[in-house]
VOKOL-906905 format. One line per 4 residues: number of its first residue (from 0); their letters; for each residue x, z, y of N, C-alpha, C. Coordinates in steps of 0.2 Angstrom, whole numbers, padded with zeros to 4 digits. Layout:
BEGIN
NUM) A) X:Z:Y:X:Z:Y:X:Z:Y | ...;
***
This chain:
BEGIN
0) MRSI) 0125:0136:-0091:0121:0140:-0095:0118:0145:-0090 | 0122:0147:-0085:0119:0152:-0080:0113:0149:-0077 | 0113:0143:-0074:0107:0139:-0071:0101:0139:-0076 | 0103:0137:-0082:0097:0137:-0087:0094:0143:-0088;
4) LLST) 0097:0149:-0088:0095:0155:-0089:0090:0157:-0083 | 0093:0156:-0077:0090:0158:-0071:0083:0154:-0070 | 0084:0148:-0072:0078:0143:-0071:0072:0145:-0076 | 0074:0147:-0082:0069:0149:-0087:0066:0155:-0086;
8) FIAA) 0070:0160:-0084:0067:0167:-0083:0064:0168:-0076 | 0066:0165:-0071:0063:0165:-0065:0056:0162:-0065 | 0056:0156:-0069:0049:0153:-0070:0044:0157:-0073 | 0047:0161:-0078:0042:0165:-0082:0040:0171:-0078;
12) GAIS) 0043:0173:-0072:0041:0178:-0068:0036:0177:-0062 | 0036:0181:-0057:0031:0180:-0052:0034:0175:-0047 | 0040:0175:-0046:0043:0170:-0041:0045:0164:-0044 | 0041:0159:-0043:0042:0153:-0047:0047:0148:-0042;
16) VSAE) 0050:0143:-0046:0055:0139:-0042:0051:0132:-0041 | 0051:0130:-0035:0047:0124:-0033:0051:0118:-0034 | 0058:0118:-0034:0062:0112:-0035:0067:0114:-0040 | 0073:0116:-0038:0078:0118:-0043:0079:0125:-0044;
20) SHRL) 0082:0127:-0049:0083:0134:-0050:0088:0137:-0045 | 0086:0144:-0044:0090:0147:-0039:0098:0148:-0041 | 0102:0146:-0037:0109:0148:-0039:0111:0154:-0035 | 0114:0159:-0039:0116:0165:-0036:0121:0163:-0030;
24) VDPE) 0122:0168:-0025:0127:0167:-0020:0134:0167:-0023 | 0135:0171:-0029:0141:0171:-0032:0141:0167:-0039 | 0144:0161:-0039:0144:0158:-0046:0147:0161:-0051 | 0152:0166:-0049:0155:0170:-0054:0153:0177:-0055;
28) ATGE) 0146:0178:-0053:0143:0185:-0054:0144:0187:-0061 | 0145:0194:-0062:0146:0197:-0069:0139:0196:-0073 | 0140:0196:-0079:0134:0196:-0084:0129:0201:-0082 | 0131:0207:-0080:0126:0212:-0079:0122:0210:-0072;
32) TKAL) 0126:0208:-0067:0123:0206:-0061:0118:0200:-0062 | 0120:0195:-0066:0115:0190:-0067:0109:0192:-0071 | 0110:0197:-0075:0104:0199:-0079:0100:0203:-0075 | 0102:0207:-0070:0098:0211:-0065:0094:0206:-0062;
36) YINL) 0097:0201:-0059:0092:0196:-0055:0087:0193:-0060 | 0089:0191:-0066:0084:0188:-0070:0078:0193:-0072 | 0080:0199:-0073:0075:0204:-0075:0071:0207:-0070 | 0074:0207:-0064:0069:0209:-0058:0064:0203:-0057;
40) SRLA) 0066:0197:-0058:0062:0191:-0057:0056:0192:-0062 | 0057:0194:-0068:0052:0194:-0073:0048:0200:-0072 | 0051:0206:-0070:0047:0212:-0069:0042:0211:-0063 | 0044:0207:-0058:0040:0206:-0052:0033:0203:-0053;
44) KEKI) 0032:0201:-0059:0026:0198:-0061:0020:0203:-0061 | 0022:0209:-0064:0017:0214:-0065:0018:0221:-0063 | 0024:0222:-0060:0027:0228:-0058:0030:0228:-0052 | 0031:0234:-0049:0035:0235:-0043:0040:0241:-0044;
48) LFGH) 0046:0241:-0043:0051:0246:-0044:0050:0251:-0038 | 0050:0257:-0039:0050:0262:-0034:0057:0264:-0032 | 0059:0264:-0025:0065:0266:-0023:0065:0272:-0018 | 0070:0276:-0017:0071:0281:-0012:0078:0281:-0010;
52) QNTT) 0079:0282:-0004:0086:0282:-0001:0089:0289:-0002 | 0095:0289:-0004:0099:0295:-0005:0095:0301:-0009 | 0091:0298:-0014:0087:0303:-0018:0091:0308:-0022 | 0097:0307:-0024:0100:0312:-0028:0106:0315:-0023;
56) FSGV) 0106:0314:-0017:0111:0316:-0012:0108:0321:-0007 | 0102:0320:-0005:0099:0325:0000:0092:0326:-0001 | 0089:0331:0001:0082:0333:0001:0080:0338:0006 | 0074:0340:0006:0072:0345:0011:0074:0352:0008;
60) GWRK) 0079:0354:0012:0082:0361:0011:0088:0361:0007 | 0090:0355:0005:0096:0355:0001:0100:0349:0002 | 0107:0349:0001:0111:0343:0002:0117:0343:-0003 | 0118:0338:-0007:0124:0337:-0011:0123:0341:-0018;
64) DPGR) 0118:0344:-0019:0117:0348:-0025:0116:0344:-0031 | 0121:0345:-0036:0120:0340:-0042:0114:0341:-0046 | 0111:0336:-0049:0105:0336:-0053:0099:0337:-0049 | 0099:0336:-0042:0093:0337:-0039:0090:0331:-0036;
68) SDVM) 0083:0330:-0035:0080:0325:-0032:0073:0327:-0030 | 0071:0326:-0023:0065:0327:-0021:0059:0323:-0025 | 0061:0317:-0027:0057:0313:-0031:0055:0316:-0038 | 0061:0319:-0041:0060:0322:-0047:0056:0328:-0047;
72) AACG) 0057:0332:-0041:0054:0338:-0040:0046:0337:-0039 | 0045:0331:-0036:0038:0330:-0034:0034:0327:-0040 | 0037:0323:-0045:0033:0320:-0050:0036:0320:-0057 | 0042:0324:-0057:0045:0324:-0064:0049:0318:-0066;
76) RLPA) 0050:0314:-0062:0053:0307:-0063:0058:0305:-0058 | 0063:0302:-0059:0068:0299:-0054:0065:0292:-0053 | 0067:0289:-0047:0065:0283:-0045:0069:0277:-0049 | 0066:0271:-0049:0070:0266:-0053:0075:0263:-0048;
80) LYGW) 0075:0263:-0042:0079:0260:-0037:0082:0266:-0033 | 0089:0266:-0032:0092:0271:-0028:0095:0268:-0022 | 0094:0270:-0016:0096:0267:-0010:0102:0272:-0007 | 0107:0268:-0005:0113:0272:-0002:0116:0268:0004;
84) DVNN) 0120:0272:0008:0123:0269:0014:0131:0270:0014 | 0134:0265:0017:0142:0266:0016:0145:0267:0023 | 0141:0270:0028:0144:0271:0034:0149:0277:0035 | 0149:0281:0030:0153:0287:0030:0157:0287:0023;
88) LGKY) 0161:0282:0022:0164:0281:0015:0170:0287:0015 | 0170:0290:0010:0175:0295:0009:0174:0302:0012 | 0168:0303:0015:0167:0309:0019:0165:0315:0015 | 0161:0313:0009:0159:0318:0005:0162:0318:-0002;
92) KSGD) 0164:0325:-0004:0167:0326:-0010:0163:0330:-0015 | 0163:0328:-0021:0160:0332:-0026:0164:0339:-0028 | 0161:0343:-0032:0165:0349:-0033:0172:0349:-0036 | 0173:0343:-0040:0180:0342:-0042:0184:0337:-0038;
96) GKDL) 0182:0336:-0032:0186:0332:-0027:0185:0325:-0027 | 0180:0322:-0032:0179:0315:-0032:0174:0313:-0026 | 0175:0307:-0024:0170:0304:-0019:0163:0305:-0022 | 0159:0308:-0018:0152:0310:-0020:0148:0304:-0021;
100) LTVR) 0148:0299:-0016:0144:0294:-0016:0146:0289:-0022 | 0152:0289:-0024:0154:0285:-0030:0151:0288:-0036 | 0151:0295:-0036:0149:0299:-0042:0141:0297:-0043 | 0137:0298:-0037:0130:0297:-0038:0128:0290:-0039;
104) ICEA) 0131:0285:-0037:0130:0278:-0038:0131:0277:-0046 | 0137:0279:-0048:0139:0278:-0055:0134:0282:-0060 | 0131:0288:-0058:0126:0291:-0062:0120:0287:-0062 | 0118:0284:-0057:0112:0280:-0057:0113:0274:-0062;
108) FERG) 0118:0271:-0061:0120:0265:-0066:0120:0267:-0073 | 0123:0273:-0075:0123:0276:-0081:0116:0277:-0084 | 0111:0279:-0080:0104:0280:-0082:0101:0273:-0082 | 0104:0268:-0080:0100:0261:-0080:0096:0260:-0074;
112) GVNT) 0097:0264:-0069:0094:0263:-0062:0097:0257:-0058 | 0094:0255:-0053:0096:0249:-0049:0099:0252:-0042 | 0104:0250:-0040:0108:0253:-0034:0107:0248:-0029 | 0105:0250:-0023:0106:0245:-0017:0109:0249:-0011;
116) ISWH) 0113:0245:-0008:0118:0248:-0002:0116:0245:0004 | 0115:0249:0010:0115:0246:0016:0121:0249:0020 | 0122:0246:0026:0128:0248:0030:0127:0249:0037 | 0126:0255:0039:0125:0257:0046:0132:0258:0050;
120) MRNP) 0135:0252:0050:0142:0252:0053:0143:0254:0060 | 0148:0258:0062:0149:0260:0069:0150:0253:0073 | 0149:0254:0079:0150:0248:0084:0157:0247:0084 | 0160:0241:0082:0167:0240:0082:0170:0239:0088;
124) VTGK) 0167:0238:0094:0170:0238:0100:0171:0245:0104 | 0165:0249:0103:0166:0255:0107:0167:0261:0102 | 0167:0260:0096:0168:0266:0091:0162:0271:0090 | 0157:0269:0094:0151:0274:0094:0146:0272:0088;
128) NFYD) 0141:0275:0087:0137:0274:0081:0133:0267:0082 | 0129:0266:0076:0126:0259:0076:0121:0258:0081 | 0118:0263:0084:0113:0262:0089:0116:0260:0096 | 0123:0260:0096:0126:0258:0103:0125:0250:0103;
132) TTPA) 0121:0248:0107:0120:0241:0107:0125:0236:0111 | 0130:0239:0113:0135:0235:0116:0137:0229:0112 | 0136:0223:0115:0138:0217:0111:0144:0217:0107 | 0144:0216:0101:0150:0217:0097:0151:0211:0091;
136) VASI) 0146:0208:0090:0146:0203:0084:0152:0198:0085 | 0152:0195:0091:0157:0189:0093:0164:0192:0092 | 0165:0198:0094:0172:0201:0093:0174:0202:0086 | 0170:0202:0081:0173:0203:0074:0172:0196:0070;
140) LPRG) 0170:0191:0073:0170:0184:0070:0178:0182:0070 | 0179:0177:0066:0186:0175:0065:0190:0173:0072 | 0187:0172:0077:0190:0170:0084:0190:0176:0088 | 0187:0182:0086:0186:0188:0090:0192:0193:0090;
144) EKHE) 0193:0197:0095:0198:0201:0096:0198:0207:0091 | 0192:0208:0088:0191:0214:0083:0191:0211:0076 | 0193:0205:0075:0192:0202:0068:0196:0205:0063 | 0202:0207:0064:0207:0210:0060:0204:0217:0058;
148) AYKR) 0202:0220:0063:0199:0227:0062:0193:0227:0057 | 0189:0222:0058:0183:0221:0054:0185:0219:0047 | 0190:0215:0046:0193:0214:0039:0195:0220:0036 | 0198:0225:0040:0201:0231:0037:0195:0235:0034;
152) ELDR) 0189:0235:0038:0183:0239:0036:0181:0235:0029 | 0181:0229:0029:0179:0226:0023:0183:0227:0017 | 0190:0228:0018:0194:0230:0013:0192:0237:0011 | 0191:0242:0015:0189:0248:0013:0182:0248:0009;
156) LAAF) 0178:0244:0011:0171:0243:0007:0173:0240:0000 | 0177:0235:0000:0178:0232:-0006:0182:0237:-0011 | 0186:0241:-0009:0190:0246:-0013:0185:0251:-0016 | 0180:0253:-0012:0174:0257:-0014:0170:0254:-0019;
160) IRNL) 0168:0248:-0018:0163:0244:-0023:0167:0243:-0030 | 0174:0242:-0029:0177:0240:-0035:0178:0246:-0040 | 0177:0252:-0037:0177:0258:-0041:0170:0261:-0044 | 0165:0257:-0043:0158:0258:-0045:0157:0256:-0052;
164) KNKN) 0159:0260:-0057:0159:0258:-0064:0156:0263:-0069 | 0153:0261:-0075:0151:0266:-0079:0156:0268:-0084 | 0155:0272:-0089:0160:0275:-0093:0163:0270:-0097 | 0161:0264:-0098:0164:0259:-0102:0168:0254:-0097;
168) GIRA) 0168:0256:-0091:0172:0252:-0086:0168:0246:-0084 | 0162:0245:-0085:0158:0240:-0083:0156:0241:-0075 | 0157:0237:-0071:0155:0238:-0064:0148:0237:-0063 | 0146:0242:-0059:0138:0242:-0057:0136:0237:-0053;
172) PIIF) 0131:0233:-0055:0128:0228:-0050:0125:0231:-0044 | 0127:0229:-0038:0124:0232:-0032:0120:0226:-0028 | 0114:0228:-0025:0111:0224:-0021:0113:0226:-0014 | 0117:0222:-0011:0121:0224:-0004:0116:0221:0001;
176) RPFH) 0114:0225:0006:0110:0224:0012:0113:0225:0018 | 0118:0221:0021:0121:0223:0027:0117:0220:0033 | 0119:0223:0039:0116:0221:0045:0108:0220:0045 | 0105:0225:0042:0098:0224:0041:0094:0225:0048;
180) EHTG) 0088:0223:0048:0083:0224:0054:0086:0220:0060 | 0089:0215:0059:0093:0212:0064:0088:0208:0069 | 0082:0207:0067:0077:0204:0072:0074:0209:0077 | 0076:0215:0076:0075:0220:0081:0081:0221:0085;
184) KWFW) 0080:0225:0091:0086:0225:0096:0089:0232:0096 | 0088:0236:0091:0090:0243:0091:0097:0244:0088 | 0100:0239:0084:0107:0240:0082:0111:0235:0085 | 0118:0236:0085:0122:0232:0089:0122:0224:0086;
188) WGKG) 0120:0224:0080:0120:0217:0077:0113:0214:0078 | 0109:0217:0082:0102:0214:0082:0101:0209:0087 | 0095:0206:0087:0093:0201:0092:0093:0204:0099 | 0096:0200:0103:0097:0202:0110:0104:0204:0111;
192) NCSP) 0107:0206:0106:0114:0209:0106:0119:0203:0103 | 0117:0198:0100:0121:0193:0098:0116:0186:0098 | 0119:0181:0097:0115:0175:0096:0113:0174:0088 | 0108:0170:0087:0107:0168:0080:0112:0165:0076;
196) DEYA) 0116:0161:0080:0122:0157:0076:0127:0162:0075 | 0128:0167:0080:0134:0172:0078:0132:0177:0073 | 0125:0179:0072:0123:0183:0067:0124:0179:0060 | 0122:0173:0060:0123:0169:0054:0130:0168:0052;
200) ELWR) 0134:0167:0057:0141:0166:0055:0144:0173:0052 | 0142:0178:0055:0145:0185:0053:0143:0186:0046 | 0137:0185:0044:0134:0185:0037:0138:0181:0032 | 0139:0175:0034:0143:0170:0030:0150:0172:0029;
204) FTVK) 0153:0174:0034:0160:0177:0034:0161:0183:0029 | 0156:0187:0030:0156:0194:0026:0155:0192:0019 | 0151:0188:0017:0149:0186:0010:0156:0182:0007 | 0158:0178:0011:0164:0174:0008:0170:0178:0007;
208) YLRD) 0171:0183:0012:0177:0188:0012:0176:0192:0005 | 0171:0195:0004:0170:0200:-0001:0170:0196:-0008 | 0167:0190:-0008:0167:0186:-0014:0173:0182:-0016 | 0176:0179:-0011:0181:0174:-0012:0188:0178:-0011;
212) EKNL) 0189:0182:-0006:0195:0185:-0004:0196:0192:-0008 | 0191:0196:-0009:0191:0202:-0012:0189:0202:-0020 | 0187:0196:-0022:0185:0195:-0029:0180:0200:-0031 | 0175:0201:-0027:0169:0206:-0030:0164:0201:-0032;
216) HNLL) 0162:0202:-0039:0157:0198:-0042:0151:0202:-0045 | 0150:0208:-0042:0145:0212:-0044:0140:0213:-0039 | 0139:0209:-0034:0135:0209:-0028:0129:0204:-0028 | 0123:0207:-0027:0118:0202:-0025:0116:0204:-0017;
220) YSYS) 0115:0198:-0013:0115:0199:-0006:0108:0199:-0004 | 0106:0204:0000:0099:0205:0002:0099:0204:0010 | 0094:0200:0012:0093:0198:0019:0087:0202:0021 | 0087:0206:0026:0080:0210:0027:0079:0211:0035;
224) PAKN) 0076:0207:0038:0073:0207:0045:0069:0213:0046 | 0067:0215:0052:0063:0220:0054:0055:0217:0054 | 0051:0222:0056:0044:0221:0055:0042:0214:0059 | 0037:0211:0056:0034:0205:0058:0027:0205:0057;
228) REGR) 0023:0208:0062:0016:0209:0061:0012:0203:0060 | 0014:0198:0063:0010:0191:0063:0012:0187:0057 | 0018:0189:0054:0020:0184:0048:0023:0178:0051 | 0026:0177:0056:0029:0171:0059:0035:0169:0056;
232) EEDY) 0036:0163:0053:0042:0161:0049:0048:0161:0054 | 0047:0158:0060:0052:0158:0065:0055:0164:0066 | 0051:0169:0067:0054:0176:0068:0058:0179:0062 | 0055:0178:0056:0059:0180:0050:0065:0177:0049;
236) LWGY) 0066:0170:0051:0072:0167:0049:0077:0166:0055 | 0076:0171:0060:0080:0171:0066:0087:0173:0063 | 0092:0169:0064:0099:0171:0062:0100:0170:0054 | 0095:0167:0051:0096:0166:0043:0102:0162:0042;
240) PGDA) 0106:0165:0037:0113:0162:0036:0113:0156:0031 | 0107:0154:0028:0106:0149:0024:0105:0151:0016 | 0102:0147:0012:0100:0149:0006:0106:0150:0001 | 0112:0147:0003:0118:0148:-0001:0121:0155:-0001;
244) FVDI) 0118:0159:0004:0122:0165:0006:0117:0171:0005 | 0111:0170:0002:0106:0175:0001:0103:0175:-0006 | 0103:0180:-0009:0099:0181:-0016:0092:0184:-0015 | 0091:0189:-0011:0085:0192:-0010:0082:0192:-0003;
248) LGYD) 0076:0190:-0002:0073:0190:0004:0069:0197:0005 | 0072:0201:0009:0069:0208:0010:0065:0208:0017 | 0062:0214:0018:0058:0215:0024:0057:0222:0025 | 0059:0225:0031:0058:0232:0033:0053:0232:0038;
252) HYCQ) 0048:0237:0036:0042:0238:0040:0039:0245:0039 | 0040:0249:0044:0037:0256:0044:0031:0256:0047 | 0026:0259:0044:0019:0259:0047:0015:0264:0043 | 0009:0266:0047:0005:0271:0044:0001:0268:0038;
256) DVTE) 0000:0262:0038:-0004:0259:0032:-0001:0252:0031 | 0001:0251:0025:0004:0245:0023:0000:0238:0024 | -0007:0239:0025:-0011:0234:0027:-0008:0230:0033 | -0005:0234:0038:-0002:0231:0044:0004:0227:0042;
260) ALPG) 0007:0228:0036:0013:0224:0034:0012:0218:0030 | 0005:0217:0028:0003:0212:0023:0005:0205:0026 | 0004:0203:0032:0006:0196:0034:0013:0195:0033 | 0018:0200:0035:0025:0199:0034:0026:0199:0027;
264) LRLL) 0023:0202:0022:0024:0202:0015:0022:0196:0012 | 0016:0193:0014:0014:0187:0012:0019:0181:0013 | 0021:0181:0019:0026:0176:0021:0033:0177:0017 | 0035:0183:0016:0041:0185:0012:0040:0182:0005;
268) VRLA) 0035:0183:0002:0034:0180:-0005:0033:0173:-0005 | 0030:0170:0000:0029:0163:0000:0036:0159:0001 | 0040:0162:0006:0047:0160:0007:0051:0160:0001 | 0051:0166:-0003:0054:0167:-0009:0052:0162:-0014;
272) RERG) 0046:0160:-0015:0044:0155:-0020:0047:0148:-0018 | 0047:0147:-0012:0049:0140:-0009:0057:0139:-0010 | 0060:0145:-0010:0068:0145:-0010:0071:0147:-0016 | 0066:0149:-0021:0069:0151:-0027:0073:0158:-0027;
276) KLAA) 0070:0163:-0024:0073:0169:-0023:0068:0175:-0024 | 0071:0181:-0025:0067:0187:-0025:0065:0189:-0019 | 0059:0193:-0019:0056:0196:-0013:0056:0203:-0014 | 0057:0207:-0009:0057:0215:-0009:0056:0218:-0003;
280) FTET) 0052:0223:-0003:0050:0227:0003:0056:0233:0003 | 0061:0231:0007:0067:0234:0007:0067:0241:0011 | 0063:0242:0015:0062:0249:0018:0055:0249:0021 | 0051:0255:0019:0045:0256:0022:0043:0263:0022;
284) GVPK) 0037:0265:0024:0035:0272:0025:0032:0273:0032 | 0030:0279:0033:0027:0281:0039:0033:0282:0044 | 0032:0279:0050:0037:0279:0056:0039:0287:0057 | 0045:0288:0057:0048:0295:0059:0047:0300:0053;
288) GMSQ) 0044:0298:0048:0043:0302:0042:0036:0305:0041 | 0035:0308:0035:0029:0310:0033:0026:0316:0037 | 0030:0319:0041:0027:0324:0046:0023:0321:0051 | 0024:0315:0052:0020:0311:0057:0014:0307:0054;
292) AQPG) 0013:0308:0047:0008:0304:0044:0001:0306:0046 | -0004:0301:0046:-0011:0302:0048:-0014:0306:0042 | -0020:0309:0043:-0023:0313:0038:-0025:0308:0033 | -0026:0310:0026:-0028:0306:0021:-0023:0305:0016;
296) DYYT) -0024:0302:0011:-0020:0300:0005:-0015:0294:0007 | -0009:0295:0009:-0005:0290:0011:-0003:0286:0005 | 0000:0289:0000:0003:0285:-0006:-0001:0281:-0010 | -0007:0283:-0012:-0012:0279:-0016:-0016:0275:-0011;
300) DRLL) -0018:0277:-0006:-0023:0273:-0002:-0020:0268:0003 | -0014:0271:0006:-0012:0266:0012:-0005:0263:0010 | -0002:0265:0004:0004:0261:0002:0002:0257:-0005 | 0000:0261:-0010:-0001:0257:-0016:-0007:0252:-0016;
304) KPLK) -0013:0255:-0013:-0019:0251:-0014:-0018:0244:-0010 | -0015:0244:-0004:-0014:0237:-0001:-0010:0232:-0005 | -0005:0235:-0008:0000:0231:-0012:-0003:0228:-0018 | -0007:0232:-0022:-0010:0230:-0028:-0016:0225:-0026;
308) GDSL) -0019:0226:-0021:-0025:0222:-0019:-0023:0215:-0016 | -0017:0214:-0015:-0015:0207:-0012:-0011:0203:-0017 | -0014:0197:-0018:-0011:0193:-0023:-0004:0191:-0022 | -0002:0190:-0016:0005:0188:-0014:0009:0194:-0013;
312) ARQI) 0007:0199:-0009:0011:0205:-0008:0013:0209:-0014 | 0009:0209:-0019:0010:0213:-0025:0016:0209:-0029 | 0018:0204:-0027:0024:0200:-0031:0031:0202:-0029 | 0031:0207:-0024:0038:0209:-0022:0041:0213:-0028;
316) AYIQ) 0048:0213:-0029:0051:0216:-0034:0052:0224:-0034 | 0053:0226:-0027:0053:0233:-0027:0051:0235:-0019 | 0050:0242:-0019:0049:0245:-0012:0054:0251:-0012 | 0056:0252:-0006:0060:0258:-0005:0058:0262:0001;
320) LWQN) 0057:0269:0000:0056:0274:0005:0062:0277:0008 | 0062:0279:0014:0069:0282:0017:0070:0289:0014 | 0075:0292:0016:0078:0298:0014:0074:0304:0016 | 0075:0309:0012:0073:0316:0014:0079:0320:0017;
324) TSRD) 0078:0323:0022:0084:0327:0025:0081:0334:0028 | 0075:0334:0030:0073:0341:0033:0065:0341:0033 | 0062:0346:0035:0055:0347:0035:0052:0343:0041 | 0056:0340:0045:0054:0335:0050:0056:0328:0048;
328) KYWV) 0060:0327:0044:0062:0320:0042:0062:0319:0034 | 0056:0317:0032:0056:0316:0025:0051:0311:0023 | 0052:0307:0018:0047:0302:0016:0044:0303:0009 | 0046:0308:0005:0043:0310:-0001:0041:0317:0000;
332) PYEG) 0035:0319:-0002:0033:0326:-0001:0037:0331:-0005 | 0038:0337:-0003:0042:0342:-0006:0038:0347:-0009 | 0041:0352:-0013:0037:0357:-0016:0032:0361:-0012 | 0025:0361:-0014:0020:0364:-0010:0017:0360:-0004;
336) HKLL) 0019:0354:-0003:0017:0349:0002:0010:0347:0000 | 0005:0346:0005:-0002:0344:0004:-0002:0338:0001 | 0003:0333:0001:0002:0326:-0002:0005:0326:-0009 | 0007:0332:-0011:0010:0331:-0018:0006:0329:-0023;
340) PDFK) -0001:0331:-0024:-0005:0328:-0029:-0006:0320:-0028 | -0006:0318:-0021:-0007:0311:-0020:-0001:0307:-0022 | 0005:0310:-0021:0012:0306:-0023:0012:0306:-0031 | 0010:0312:-0034:0010:0312:-0042:0005:0306:-0044;
344) AFAS) -0001:0305:-0041:-0005:0300:-0043:-0002:0293:-0042 | 0001:0292:-0037:0005:0286:-0035:0010:0285:-0041 | 0014:0290:-0042:0019:0289:-0047:0017:0288:-0054 | 0011:0290:-0056:0008:0289:-0062:0005:0282:-0063;
348) DPFM) 0004:0279:-0058:0000:0272:-0058:0005:0267:-0062 | 0003:0264:-0067:0007:0260:-0071:0010:0254:-0068 | 0007:0252:-0062:0010:0247:-0058:0017:0248:-0055 | 0018:0255:-0054:0024:0257:-0051:0029:0259:-0057;
352) LFQD) 0035:0256:-0056:0041:0258:-0061:0045:0263:-0058 | 0046:0268:-0062:0051:0274:-0061:0057:0273:-0066 | 0062:0278:-0066:0067:0277:-0070:0065:0277:-0077 | 0061:0282:-0079:0059:0283:-0086:0055:0277:-0089;
356) TLPD) 0052:0273:-0085:0048:0267:-0087:0052:0260:-0086 | 0057:0261:-0083:0061:0254:-0081:0065:0252:-0088 | 0063:0246:-0090:0067:0243:-0096:0074:0242:-0094 | 0078:0240:-0099:0085:0238:-0098:0085:0232:-0093;
360) VYTP) 0088:0233:-0087:0088:0227:-0083:0095:0224:-0083 | 0100:0226:-0087:0107:0224:-0086:0109:0220:-0092 | 0104:0218:-0097:0105:0214:-0102:0100:0208:-0102 | 0102:0202:-0102:0097:0196:-0102:0092:0197:-0107;
364) PGSK) 0086:0195:-0105:0080:0195:-0110:0082:0191:-0116 | 0081:0194:-0122:0082:0190:-0129:0089:0192:-0131 | 0093:0195:-0127:0100:0196:-0130:0100:0203:-0133 | 0105:0205:-0137:0107:0211:-0139:0110:0216:-0134;
368) SH) 0108:0222:-0134:0111:0226:-0129:0118:0227:-0130 | 0122:0228:-0125:0129:0229:-0125:0130:0236:-0127;
***
């Protein structure tokens, strides 16, 4: 039944299947997780979900305040997609002592929003942050000296994900995007710091451990290399773990104008079509934040217009801008900002989906709501 549903509804959406229907990485995925995949496939035909990292967690001039979001302040709406990171599990607490990241993810799920999680994991060899490029991937593979330590990290992650539920006890589907931008060299898991075979093996082990050993069945797995200006397939697929271990083909590319990213996005959509997968613009925005933006209307002219105007690139399921933390580092304009009118115009375009215009993505089309 699962294969029939996926085949039917993916074919109805923007990403068509060239041979056989896509099989989710997890054959035992929860009903809500399957429905999310199906509905994102259908929505990608005409719409793009807008996402923002840490949108209800931090902003310009505030941090951890309940009920706040710079996106909400800017346009009166919350994003459809909420980005998070699990590099500091357990570090932040809500006012009543609960894990704040758990609270915010569950709130987004209760609202019907989509959650995606990345993982800026510390270097397992040195203990330093993710920018420490000391080679470490080989050490956490099954034959490596840090393998058991890596499994303990996965155990912590699994315990966290297991607690992401709504008030009815239904687990929140999560788009999990580990070891992203690996075709760049700036992270310890990146190109030049490991071989493509090592990277692929790490990915496959991680998926199998979470799915088969920890019995997590609410994950969709997103693969997201770094910028690919020429749109070369061999660059995008460096370290690719195989179709059986990827649900979403993502792409991270920061640029002043999304026109620069179009070759990579076209490749992305083409590969997604051929392999029966979703395509997503998993991170984008002006490099180093909007304080570095060139003059002019960024959101309507240099982000939205190139996407809408390209017959292939417009078929991505979602885009995500990075987080707001200060007046030096932000990707969504704050109150009084000169680009606030431009962002409002961007948000009001019917091509973009925000929380209030996002349909129910956790129930299969044609089914009664649970």
